[in-house]
C-alpha positions in Angstrom: 51.7 -8.1 10.3 55.3 -7.4 9.6 56.8 -3.9 9.4 56.1 -2.1 6.2 53.6 -4.8 4.9 50.2 -3.7 3.5 47.1 -4.1 5.8 44.9 -7.1 4.9 42.0 -5.9 2.8 38.5 -7.1 3.4 37.1 -9.4 0.8 33.9 -8.4 -1.0 31.9 -10.9 1.0 33.2 -9.7 4.3 32.1 -6.1 3.4 28.5 -7.1 2.7 26.3 -5.8 5.6 22.8 -6.8 6.5 20.7 -4.0 8.1 17.5 -4.5 10.0 15.3 -1.6 10.7 12.0 -1.1 12.6 9.5 1.5 11.5 6.0 2.7 11.9 3.5 3.1 9.0 1.2 6.0 9.8 -2.3 7.1 8.6 -1.0 8.9 5.5 0.3 5.6 4.2 -2.7 3.6 5.4 -3.8 2.7 1.8 -0.4 2.1 0.4 -0.3 -1.6 -0.5 2.5 -4.1 0.0 4.0 -3.8 -3.6 3.8 0.0 -3.4 5.6 -0.1 0.0 8.4 -2.1 -1.6 8.7 0.5 -4.4 8.7 3.3 -1.8 11.5 1.6 0.1 13.5 1.1 -3.1 13.2 4.8 -3.9 14.1 5.8 -0.3 17.2 3.6 -0.3 18.3 5.0 -3.6 17.9 8.6 -2.4 19.7 7.9 0.9 23.1 7.5 -0.9 23.9 4.4 1.2 26.0 1.7 -0.6 22.9 -0.4 -1.2 23.4 -3.9 -2.6 21.5 -4.6 -5.8 20.4 -7.8 -7.6 22.2 -8.9 -10.7 20.7 -8.9 -14.2 19.0 -6.6 -16.7 16.8 -4.8 -14.2 18.8 -4.5 -10.9 16.6 -4.1 -7.8 17.7 -3.1 -4.3 18.0 -6.2 -2.2 15.4 -5.9 0.6 13.1 -8.1 2.6 9.9 -7.0 4.4 8.9 -9.1 7.3 5.1 -9.4 6.6 2.6 -7.8 4.2 0.4 -5.3 6.1 -3.3 -5.5 5.2 -4.5 -2.5 3.2 -6.1 0.1 5.5 -4.1 -1.0 8.6 -1.5 1.2 10.2 1.4 -0.1 12.2 3.8 0.7 15.0 5.9 -2.4 14.5 7.1 -3.1 10.9 10.4 -4.7 10.1 12.6 -4.7 7.0 16.1 -6.1 6.1 18.3 -4.7 3.4 21.9 -5.3 2.3 24.8 -2.9 1.7 28.0 -3.5 -0.2 30.2 -2.1 2.6 29.7 -1.6 6.4 28.7 1.7 8.0 27.8 2.5 11.6 24.2 1.9 12.4 23.7 5.5 13.6 24.9 6.8 10.2 22.5 4.5 8.4 19.6 5.6 10.6 20.4 9.3 10.1 20.5 9.0 6.3 17.2 7.1 6.1 15.4 9.4 8.4 16.4 12.4 6.3 14.9 10.8 3.2 11.8 9.2 4.7 8.4 10.5 3.4 5.6 11.7 5.7 3.9 8.7 7.5 7.1 6.6 7.6 8.7 6.8 11.0 12.0 4.9 11.1 12.6 4.0 14.7 15.6 1.7 15.0 18.5 0.3 12.9 20.8 -2.6 13.7 23.3 -4.8 12.0 22.3 -8.5 11.9 24.0 -11.7 10.7 24.1 -12.5 7.0 23.3 -16.1 8.0 19.9 -15.3 9.6 16.8 -16.8 7.8 14.6 -14.4 5.9 12.2 -12.4 8.0 9.2 -14.0 6.3 10.5 -17.5 7.2 10.7 -16.5 10.8 7.3 -14.9 11.1 5.2 -16.5 13.8 2.4 -14.1 14.8 1.2 -10.5 14.5 -0.6 -8.4 17.2 -3.2 -5.8 16.5 -5.0 -3.1 18.5 -8.5 -2.2 17.3 -9.9 1.3 18.0 -13.6 1.8 17.3 -14.8 5.1 15.8 -18.0 4.8 17.9 -18.3 3.8 21.6 -19.0 0.1 22.2 -21.1 -1.5 24.9 -18.7 -3.5 27.1 -21.1 -6.5 27.7 -22.1 -6.8 24.1 -18.5 -6.7 22.9 -17.4 -9.2 25.5 -20.2 -11.6 24.5 -19.3 -11.4 20.8 -15.7 -12.2 21.7 -16.7 -15.1 23.9 -18.9 -16.6 21.1 -16.2 -16.3 18.5 -13.5 -17.8 20.8 -15.7 -20.8 21.7 -16.4 -21.6 18.0 -14.8 -24.8 16.8 -14.6 -23.6 13.2 -15.0 -20.3 11.3 -15.2 -21.3 7.7 -14.4 -18.5 5.2 -13.4 -18.1 1.6 -10.3 -16.1 0.6 -9.3 -15.7 -3.1 -11.7 -18.5 -4.0 -10.3 -21.0 -1.5 -12.1 -22.2 1.6 -10.2 -22.1 4.9 -10.9 -22.1 8.7 -10.2 -18.8 10.4 -10.5 -20.1 13.9 -7.1 -21.8 14.3 -5.5 -18.6 13.0 -6.9 -16.6 16.0 -4.4 -17.2 18.8 -5.9 -14.7 21.2 -8.6 -12.0 21.3 -9.4 -9.7 24.2 -11.4 -6.6 25.0 -9.2 -3.7 26.0 -9.8 -0.6 28.0 -8.0 2.7 27.2 -7.1 5.4 29.7 -9.9 7.5 28.4 -12.4 4.7 29.1 -12.9 3.8 25.4 -13.3 0.1 24.7 -11.3 -1.7 22.0 -9.9 -5.1 21.0 -6.5 -6.7 21.0 -5.9 -9.6 18.6 -3.0 -12.0 18.2 -3.1 -13.8 14.8 -1.0 -16.6 13.4 1.4 -15.2 10.7 3.3 -18.2 9.4 3.9 -18.0 5.7 1.3 -20.7 4.9 -1.2 -19.7 7.5 -1.8 -16.0 8.1 -4.8 -14.4 9.8 -6.1 -11.0 8.9 -7.7 -8.5 11.4 -10.4 -7.5 9.0 -11.6 -11.1 8.7 -11.8 -11.3 12.5 -13.7 -8.1 12.7 -16.1 -9.2 10.0 -16.9 -12.4 12.0 -17.6 -10.2 15.0 -20.1 -8.2 12.9 -18.1 -5.0 12.3 -17.7 -3.3 8.9 -14.2 -2.1 8.1 -15.5 1.5 8.2 -16.3 1.2 11.9 -12.8 0.8 13.3 -9.1 1.4 12.8 -6.6 -1.5 13.1 -3.0 -0.9 14.1 -0.4 -3.6 14.1 1.5 -3.3 17.4 3.8 -6.3 17.3 5.6 -8.9 15.0 6.6 -12.1 16.7 9.5 -14.0 15.1 10.6 -17.6 15.7 14.1 -17.9 17.0 
């Protein structure tokens, strides 16, 4: 740049920033559904004072992208969300503002800047992992037998929203777990591709457990590269 010349200004496109954050959804938000979570995030982003990028049109909405809908009644330690800003800010400043505005039960853990060219989180979803904690103690041999029977089944035909499907290929792994206090639980890895997503409550129902007998926590989201 020559002496006395003006600095080159960033174009509007160059200023757009894509933010990815990881957060936990605690018990107080356990029965907040997917659409309500989207609305919660829109209100939080608006309150944060960040330069949020909005959609065009009559009813502008904050541009955001949740990785995967969390089944109602399930808590999580591993949720992910992308949103866009009209100008760049340091990740630590973004995190500070969001944490200050977050409601009880929403624990924002990490913020990073990611490429604008990345695919949408939903498109990259591959699998979800869950930890099951029982409210009442379980017999180890009985639970292991139930798991063995389910995992050796060729098909698990079910109906969801009026459509018949096979749950078995959606269960990628299922194991009995043992906590430090001696309590027995379950760990489940389920397929989470957009057109083929397994749910932990469906697995637990196949094992013979009502949804009032356990708490499910999503502990991991696995993305395709």
